[in-house]
Structure formats: C-alpha cells, structure tokens
C-alpha positions in Angstrom: -2.5 -18.1 12.2 -3.9 -16.0 9.3 -2.8 -16.2 5.9 -1.8 -12.5 5.6 -1.1 -12.9 1.7 -4.7 -14.1 1.4 -6.0 -11.3 3.1 -4.0 -8.7 1.0 -5.5 -10.5 -2.1 -9.1 -10.4 -0.7 -8.3 -6.5 0.0 -7.2 -6.1 -3.5 -10.5 -7.7 -4.9 -12.4 -5.4 -2.7 -10.5 -2.4 -3.8 -11.2 -3.2 -7.4 -14.9 -3.7 -6.8 -15.3 -0.3 -5.1 -15.2 -1.3 -1.6 -12.4 0.9 -0.7 -13.4 1.0 2.9 -13.6 -2.6 3.4 -10.1 -3.0 1.4 -8.5 -0.5 3.7 -9.8 -2.2 6.9 -8.3 -5.6 5.6 -5.0 -4.1 4.7 -4.5 -2.0 8.0 -5.1 -5.7 9.6 -2.4 -7.2 7.7 0.0 -4.2 8.3 -0.5 -4.4 12.1 0.5 -8.1 12.0 3.3 -7.7 9.4 4.4 -3.8 9.0 6.4 -4.6 6.2 3.9 -6.5 4.0 4.5 -5.1 0.5 1.4 -5.8 -1.2 -0.7 -4.5 1.8 1.3 -1.2 2.1 1.0 -0.7 -1.7 -2.6 -1.5 -1.8 -3.4 0.9 1.3 -1.1 3.7 -0.4 -3.3 3.6 -3.5 -6.5 3.8 -1.6 -5.1 6.7 0.5 -4.0 8.2 -2.7 -7.3 8.1 -4.0 -8.8 9.4 -0.9 -6.6 12.7 -1.5 -4.6 11.6 1.7 -1.1 12.3 0.0 1.0 12.4 2.8 -0.2 9.1 4.4 -0.1 7.7 0.8 3.6 9.0 0.5 4.6 7.3 3.7 3.0 3.8 2.6 4.7 3.8 -0.7 7.7 4.3 1.3 7.0 1.6 3.4 6.0 -0.7 0.4 9.5 0.3 -1.2 11.6 -0.8 2.0 9.8 -4.4 2.0 9.8 -4.8 -1.8 11.5 -8.0 -3.3 12.7 -6.5 -6.6 14.3 -3.3 -7.4 11.7 -2.6 -9.9 9.2 -2.7 -7.2 11.1 -0.5 -4.7 11.8 1.9 -7.5 8.1 2.3 -8.5 7.2 2.8 -5.1 9.5 5.3 -4.3 8.8 7.3 -7.5 5.0 7.4 -6.3 6.2 8.6 -2.9 8.2 11.4 -4.4 5.4 12.5 -6.8 3.0 12.6 -3.9 5.6 15.0 -1.9 6.3 16.9 -5.1 10.0 16.0 -5.1 11.7 16.6 -8.4 14.2 13.9 -7.8 
C-alpha cells in the first residue's frame, strides 16, 4: 500500500524546487489510485496552468473543488477554474 498523501507532499516539494515534470508524474500516479485526491489534483492543476494548458488545469481545479474538505478550498479551486475558462461568474 502506498501513502498517497506522502507522495502528494513529495510532489509538492519537487514542484517548489523546479522539478515540475517529476512532480507531475507523482501527482498523476496519486490521481490514478485516488482520482479525488484534493492535493494531487490541485498541485497538478497549478503545474498545468504554468505550462499554459488552461483546459487541463481548469478540469483539474474542478476535480479538486469536488473533493475539497472545506468550503474555502472548494471556492478557491472553482474560482481558479472559472478564471482559466474566462467565466465572469
């Protein structure tokens, strides 16, 4: 059994240190095992946005919003998705 939270934290460290490609691979692995993993979806969304992959990032922000533990997390993720889609709402 894998500790998916630990993998997501490791991916976040990689992303912070400029290793986005390795971070993305870990985030994708976490999401393959648990599609609703908030931290992995959010982290991968941020990486995809930085790569200019707006549609992918918006989809991932929505996935993060759907699995958020708090209303604040969900709202922030939904706002990020709307911003990327160009929604005015």
